[in-house]
C-alpha positions as CSV (number, residue, x, y, z in Angstrom):
1,M,31.5,79.9,-69.7
2,N,32.6,83.3,-68.4
3,I,32.5,83.3,-64.6
4,F,32.1,87.1,-64.6
5,D,29.0,87.0,-66.9
6,I,26.4,89.1,-65.0
7,D,23.5,87.4,-66.8
8,K,24.7,84.0,-65.6
9,W,24.9,85.2,-62.0
10,Q,21.5,86.7,-62.2
11,E,20.2,83.4,-63.4
12,I,22.0,81.7,-60.4
13,F,20.4,84.1,-57.9
14,T,17.0,83.6,-59.5
15,V,17.3,79.8,-59.1
16,L,18.4,80.1,-55.5
17,K,15.6,82.6,-54.7
18,K,13.0,80.5,-56.4
19,N,12.8,78.2,-53.3
20,K,14.2,80.2,-50.4
21,L,13.4,77.6,-47.7
22,R,15.1,74.8,-49.6
23,T,18.1,77.0,-50.3
24,F,18.3,78.1,-46.6
25,L,18.1,74.5,-45.3
26,T,20.8,73.3,-47.8
27,A,23.1,76.2,-46.9
28,F,22.5,75.7,-43.2
29,G,23.7,72.1,-43.4
30,V,27.1,73.3,-44.8
31,F,27.1,76.2,-42.3
32,W,26.6,73.9,-39.4
33,G,29.3,71.5,-40.5
34,I,32.1,74.0,-40.6
35,F,30.7,75.9,-37.6
36,M,30.9,72.7,-35.5
37,L,34.3,71.9,-36.8
38,V,35.6,75.3,-35.8
39,I,34.0,75.1,-32.3
40,M,35.4,71.6,-31.7
41,L,38.9,72.6,-32.8
42,G,38.8,75.7,-30.6
43,S,37.6,73.7,-27.6
44,G,40.2,71.0,-28.1
45,K,42.9,73.7,-28.2
46,G,41.5,75.3,-25.1
47,L,41.7,72.0,-23.3
48,E,45.2,71.5,-24.5
49,N,46.3,75.0,-23.4
50,G,44.8,74.5,-20.0
51,V,46.5,71.3,-19.3
52,K,49.9,72.5,-20.6
53,Q,49.5,75.8,-18.7
54,G,49.3,73.6,-15.5
55,M,53.0,72.6,-16.3
56,G,54.1,76.3,-16.6
57,D,57.3,76.4,-18.6
58,M,58.8,73.3,-17.0
59,A,61.4,71.7,-19.2
60,T,59.8,68.8,-21.0
61,N,63.2,66.9,-21.2
62,S,63.4,66.7,-17.4
63,M,63.2,64.1,-14.7
64,F,63.0,64.1,-10.9
65,M,64.7,61.6,-8.6
66,W,64.4,61.0,-4.8
67,T,65.3,58.3,-2.3
68,Q,63.1,55.5,-1.0
69,R,63.7,52.5,1.2
70,T,65.5,49.6,-0.4
71,T,63.5,46.4,-1.1
72,V,66.4,44.0,-1.9
73,P,69.2,43.0,0.5
74,Y,72.6,43.9,-1.0
75,K,76.3,43.3,0.1
76,G,75.2,42.3,3.6
77,L,72.9,45.3,4.0
78,P,69.3,44.6,4.9
79,R,66.2,45.4,2.9
80,G,64.1,48.4,4.1
81,R,67.3,50.4,4.6
82,H,67.0,54.2,4.2
83,Y,69.7,56.3,2.6
84,N,70.3,59.9,1.5
85,F,71.7,61.6,-1.6
86,K,74.9,63.6,-0.8
87,N,76.6,66.7,-2.1
88,D,79.3,64.7,-3.8
89,D,76.6,62.9,-5.9
90,V,76.2,66.2,-7.8
91,E,79.8,66.2,-9.1
92,A,79.7,62.5,-9.7
93,L,76.6,62.8,-11.9
94,K,78.0,65.7,-13.8
95,T,81.4,64.1,-14.6
96,S,80.1,60.5,-15.3
97,I,77.1,61.4,-17.5
98,P,78.0,64.0,-20.1
99,E,74.4,63.9,-21.5
100,I,73.2,65.8,-18.4
101,K,72.5,69.5,-19.2
102,N,71.2,70.9,-16.0
103,I,71.3,69.3,-12.5
104,A,69.5,70.9,-9.6
105,P,69.9,69.3,-6.2
106,R,67.0,70.3,-3.9
107,L,66.2,70.2,-0.2
108,Q,63.0,71.2,1.6
109,G,63.1,72.6,5.1
110,G,60.9,70.5,7.4
111,G,61.0,67.6,4.9
112,F,58.9,66.9,1.8
113,R,55.7,69.0,1.9
114,G,56.7,70.4,5.2
115,A,56.3,74.1,6.1
116,D,58.3,76.4,8.3
117,N,57.3,79.3,10.5
118,V,58.4,82.6,8.9
119,V,58.3,85.9,10.7
120,R,58.7,89.6,9.8
121,G,57.9,92.1,12.6
122,T,54.4,91.3,13.8
123,E,53.4,89.2,10.7
124,T,53.9,85.5,10.5
125,G,53.1,82.6,8.2
126,A,53.9,78.9,7.5
127,F,55.6,78.6,4.1
128,N,57.5,76.1,2.0
129,I,61.3,76.6,2.3
130,F,63.4,75.2,-0.5
131,G,67.2,75.0,-0.7
132,D,68.1,75.3,-4.4
133,Y,70.7,75.8,-7.0
134,P,70.3,78.4,-9.8
135,D,69.8,75.5,-12.3
136,I,66.3,74.9,-10.9
137,F,65.3,78.1,-12.7
138,E,66.2,76.5,-16.0
139,I,64.2,73.4,-15.3
140,D,61.1,74.7,-13.6
141,P,61.2,78.5,-14.1
142,V,59.2,81.2,-12.3
143,K,58.5,84.8,-13.2
144,I,60.7,87.3,-11.3
145,L,58.5,90.3,-10.4
146,E,61.2,92.2,-8.4
147,G,64.9,91.8,-7.7
148,R,66.7,88.6,-8.8
149,F,66.9,84.8,-8.5
150,L,69.6,82.8,-6.8
151,N,73.1,82.7,-8.4
152,I,76.2,80.6,-8.0
153,L,77.9,83.1,-5.7
154,D,75.0,82.7,-3.3
155,I,75.7,78.9,-3.3
156,N,79.5,79.1,-2.9
157,E,79.4,81.8,-0.2
158,K,76.4,80.3,1.6
159,R,74.6,83.6,1.6
160,K,71.6,84.1,3.8
161,I,69.3,85.5,1.1
162,A,65.8,84.5,0.1
163,V,63.6,84.8,-3.0
164,I,60.0,84.8,-1.9
165,G,56.7,84.0,-3.7
166,D,54.1,86.7,-4.3
167,R,51.8,85.2,-1.7
168,V,54.6,85.3,0.9
169,R,55.1,89.0,0.1
170,D,51.4,89.7,0.5
171,V,51.3,88.1,3.9
172,L,54.5,89.5,5.4
173,F,54.6,92.9,3.8
174,K,52.1,95.8,3.3
175,A,51.1,96.8,-0.2
176,S,53.1,100.0,0.1
177,E,56.3,98.3,1.2
178,N,59.1,97.2,-1.0
179,P,60.3,93.8,0.2
180,I,63.7,93.9,-1.6
181,G,66.5,94.4,1.0
182,E,64.2,93.7,4.0
183,Y,64.8,90.8,6.4
184,I,62.6,87.8,7.3
185,R,63.2,85.3,10.0
186,I,62.9,81.6,9.2
187,Q,63.1,79.3,12.2
188,G,65.1,81.9,14.1
189,V,67.6,82.6,11.3
190,Y,67.4,86.0,9.4
191,F,67.5,86.1,5.6
192,K,67.6,89.1,3.3
193,V,65.0,89.2,0.6
194,V,66.6,89.7,-2.8
195,G,63.7,88.8,-5.1
196,V,60.0,88.2,-5.5
197,F,58.6,85.7,-8.0
198,R,55.2,84.5,-9.4
199,S,54.4,81.0,-10.4
200,K,53.9,80.2,-14.2
201,K,51.8,77.2,-13.4
202,S,48.0,77.1,-12.9
203,G,45.6,75.3,-10.5
204,R,46.8,74.0,-7.2
205,D,50.5,74.3,-8.2
206,V,50.1,78.1,-8.2
207,E,49.2,78.2,-4.6
208,R,51.9,75.9,-3.6
209,E,54.7,77.8,-5.4
210,S,53.3,81.2,-4.4
211,N,53.7,80.1,-0.8
212,S,57.3,79.1,-1.3
213,I,60.7,80.7,-0.4
214,F,63.9,79.8,-2.2
215,I,67.2,80.0,-0.4
216,P,70.7,78.7,-1.4
217,L,70.9,74.9,-0.8
218,T,74.3,75.2,1.0
219,T,72.8,77.8,3.4
220,L,69.9,75.6,4.2
221,Q,72.2,72.7,4.9
222,Q,74.5,74.7,7.2
223,A,71.9,76.9,9.0
224,Y,69.6,74.0,9.9
225,N,72.2,71.2,10.4
226,Y,71.3,69.1,7.4
227,G,75.0,68.3,6.8
228,D,75.5,67.3,3.2
229,V,72.1,65.7,2.7
230,I,70.2,66.4,-0.6
231,G,66.4,65.7,-0.7
232,W,66.0,65.1,-4.4
233,F,67.4,66.0,-7.9
234,A,65.9,67.7,-10.9
235,I,67.8,66.9,-14.1
236,T,67.5,67.7,-17.8
237,S,69.3,66.2,-20.8
238,I,71.2,68.0,-23.5
239,D,69.5,68.8,-26.7
240,N,68.5,65.8,-29.0
241,V,69.1,63.3,-26.2
242,P,66.0,61.8,-24.6
243,V,65.9,62.3,-20.9
244,T,64.8,58.6,-20.6
245,D,68.3,57.5,-21.7
246,V,69.8,59.8,-19.1
247,E,67.4,58.6,-16.5
248,E,68.6,55.0,-16.8
249,K,72.2,56.0,-16.4
250,V,71.5,58.3,-13.5
251,I,69.6,55.7,-11.5
252,A,72.2,53.1,-12.2
253,L,75.0,55.4,-11.0
254,V,73.3,56.4,-7.7
255,K,72.5,52.8,-7.0
256,S,76.1,51.9,-7.4
257,R,77.3,54.8,-5.2
258,H,74.8,54.0,-2.4
259,N,75.2,50.2,-2.4
260,I,71.8,49.4,-3.8
261,A,71.1,46.3,-5.9
262,Q,70.6,47.2,-9.6
263,E,67.5,45.0,-9.7
264,D,65.9,47.0,-6.8
265,T,63.4,49.0,-8.8
266,R,61.8,50.7,-5.8
267,A,64.8,52.1,-4.0
268,V,65.1,55.2,-6.2
269,G,61.9,57.1,-6.8
270,H,61.7,59.0,-10.1
271,F,59.3,60.9,-12.3
272,N,60.0,61.4,-16.1
273,V,58.3,64.6,-17.3
274,E,59.3,63.7,-20.9
275,K,57.3,60.4,-20.8
276,E,54.2,62.2,-19.4
277,F,54.5,65.0,-22.0
278,I,54.7,62.5,-24.8
279,K,51.6,60.7,-23.4
280,M,49.8,64.0,-23.2
281,N,50.7,65.0,-26.7
282,G,49.5,61.6,-27.9
283,L,46.2,62.2,-26.1
284,F,45.6,65.5,-27.7
285,K,46.6,64.2,-31.2
286,G,43.9,61.6,-30.7
287,I,41.4,64.2,-29.6
288,N,42.2,66.3,-32.6
289,G,41.9,63.3,-34.9
290,L,38.5,62.5,-33.5
291,I,37.4,66.1,-33.9
292,W,38.5,66.1,-37.6
293,I,36.7,62.8,-38.2
294,V,33.5,64.1,-36.6
295,G,33.8,67.5,-38.3
296,I,34.6,66.2,-41.7
297,G,31.7,63.8,-41.4
298,T,29.4,66.7,-40.6
299,L,30.8,68.7,-43.5
300,L,30.3,65.8,-45.9
301,A,26.7,65.5,-44.8
302,G,26.2,69.1,-45.7
303,V,28.0,68.7,-49.1
304,I,25.8,65.6,-49.9
305,G,22.8,67.7,-49.1
306,V,24.0,70.3,-51.6
307,S,24.5,67.6,-54.2
308,N,21.0,66.2,-53.6
309,I,19.4,69.6,-53.9
310,M,21.3,70.3,-57.1
311,L,19.9,67.0,-58.5
312,I,16.4,68.3,-57.7
313,V,17.2,71.6,-59.3
314,V,18.5,69.9,-62.5
315,K,15.3,67.8,-62.7
316,E,13.2,71.0,-62.3
317,R,15.1,72.7,-65.0
318,T,15.1,69.8,-67.5
319,K,13.2,71.7,-70.2
320,E,15.3,74.8,-69.7
321,I,18.5,72.8,-70.1
322,G,17.0,71.2,-73.2
323,I,16.4,74.7,-74.7
324,M,19.9,75.8,-73.9
325,R,21.3,72.7,-75.6
326,A,19.0,73.2,-78.6
327,I,20.2,76.8,-79.2
328,G,23.9,75.8,-79.0
329,A,25.0,75.6,-75.4
330,T,27.9,73.1,-75.1
331,P,28.1,70.5,-72.3
332,V,30.9,72.5,-70.8
333,N,28.6,75.5,-70.5
334,I,25.9,73.4,-68.7
335,I,28.4,71.7,-66.4
336,S,30.1,75.0,-65.5
337,Q,26.9,76.6,-64.5
338,I,25.7,73.8,-62.3
339,I,29.1,73.5,-60.6
340,I,29.3,77.3,-60.1
341,E,25.9,77.3,-58.4
342,S,27.0,74.4,-56.1
343,V,30.4,76.1,-55.3
344,F,28.7,79.4,-54.7
345,L,26.2,77.9,-52.2
346,T,28.9,75.9,-50.3
347,T,31.4,78.8,-50.2
348,I,29.0,81.5,-48.9
349,S,27.5,79.2,-46.3
350,G,30.9,77.8,-45.3
351,Y,32.4,81.2,-45.0
352,V,29.6,82.4,-42.8
353,G,30.0,79.3,-40.6
354,L,33.7,79.9,-40.4
355,V,33.3,83.5,-39.3
356,V,30.6,82.8,-36.8
357,G,32.5,79.8,-35.4
358,V,35.8,81.8,-35.0
359,G,33.8,84.7,-33.5
360,L,32.2,82.5,-30.9
361,V,35.5,81.0,-29.9
362,E,37.0,84.5,-29.5
363,L,34.0,85.6,-27.5
364,I,34.4,82.6,-25.1
365,D,38.1,83.4,-24.7
366,Y,37.2,87.1,-24.0
367,L,34.6,86.1,-21.4
368,L,36.9,83.7,-19.7
369,I,39.6,86.4,-19.3
370,T,37.3,89.2,-18.2
371,S,35.3,87.1,-15.8
372,G,38.3,85.9,-14.0
373,A,36.9,82.4,-14.0
374,N,39.0,79.4,-12.7
375,T,40.2,78.0,-16.0
376,E,43.0,75.6,-14.9
377,M,41.7,72.9,-17.3
378,F,40.5,75.1,-20.1
379,M,42.0,78.4,-21.3
380,N,42.7,80.4,-24.5
381,P,40.5,78.5,-26.9
382,E,41.8,79.3,-30.4
383,V,41.6,78.2,-34.0
384,N,44.7,78.1,-36.2
385,F,44.1,80.4,-39.2
386,N,45.8,78.0,-41.6
387,V,43.7,75.1,-40.4
388,A,40.5,77.2,-40.7
389,M,41.3,78.3,-44.3
390,S,42.3,74.8,-45.2
391,A,38.9,73.5,-44.1
392,L,37.2,76.2,-46.1
393,I,39.2,75.3,-49.2
394,V,38.4,71.7,-48.8
395,L,34.7,72.7,-48.5
396,I,34.9,74.7,-51.7
397,V,36.5,71.7,-53.6
398,S,33.9,69.4,-52.1
399,G,31.2,71.8,-53.3
400,A,32.6,71.5,-56.8
401,F,32.4,67.7,-56.6
402,A,28.9,68.0,-55.1
403,G,27.9,69.8,-58.3
404,L,29.7,67.4,-60.6
405,I,27.1,64.6,-60.4
406,P,24.1,66.8,-61.0
407,A,26.0,68.5,-63.9
408,K,26.7,65.2,-65.5
409,R,23.0,64.3,-65.1
410,A,22.1,67.6,-66.8
411,V,24.3,67.0,-69.9
412,S,23.2,63.4,-70.2
413,I,19.6,64.6,-71.1
414,R,19.0,64.6,-74.8
415,P,17.6,68.0,-76.0
416,V,14.5,66.4,-77.7
417,Q,13.6,64.5,-74.5
418,A,14.1,67.6,-72.4
419,L,11.8,69.7,-74.6
420,H,9.1,67.1,-74.2
421,D,9.6,66.9,-70.4
422,E,6.6,68.1,-68.3
């Protein structure tokens, strides 16, 4: 049968128009199936984007390590002993573990989660002060708005310079003032502002980072009498090496260097970003799998509806089919027409469902952006174009199969029986 035969298409439209309500309800089942699939896929992606945005651009192959009290006596030393990481641990880790790519020792003024008084002129505020190495920018990057970040010369020369968060700038400087080159006083010591940054994270972490000031680690140690103490380490592994492997070697080495029993599992605190990232990816793969199961089930319900309706249509047109067979129509002609009717109905309704679904997802994204709503757990809902088109193609193929059963039913009717059908 010629698919471009105008008479045949007129016949298809006539059949569909004959019972408009039935045609609409059948098409709506298919429309709703692909519409809900698109909405669920977009929502799942929005949830994934929101959670991952909370991490900013933090390296996923990274780990953090800090000191805790020992829980096992070792070499005559008691349990409950406190110890500190030292500057020479940095070089020991670099030389002993070649799988380390970046290592960033860190120290916070005032202790963990502490805040220091910062003054500029008549303005004052309590902000987080971090002593850092430039490597921290590779592990947990921020967006530089003005000026620059720390460099290795700042570390080696113990320069009194500071990179401030945008919230710090807003508190200490007027909107018309350029903070670059100006001085701020941190606990009585003056630092020159060389850069302003903005956090790439979302949620609570944005406020914490925006209220932070980065200065060279060596400067913080010297200016505030910390000696060679390091608060904690941020470490990444080289490409194609899991940071979990590096983590085990790092912890074993620092235990050996600080006289800690290897079986003491609580003396070295650590957090593996890679493990959490893998868990998170697994969670979203599970969510997407569930979305596809529910979505495909809804689509199949719509396709089955099309098949049932086409069976009714075939029964109603029994005499017409008998006449077509009697005047020479081949089984291929009959099957083709039924399948084309089924595919046409599923394709049109599926395409409309796809367009409306994508349009609604884009509208939600637009409203979230323009309204300035707090979207730390949900942002940028989107539907992958290839996935959407694949779903539509699957729907069209399903429509063909939906018409196959009624088509076989049509050609199984003997012309003589069909002509006597009432």
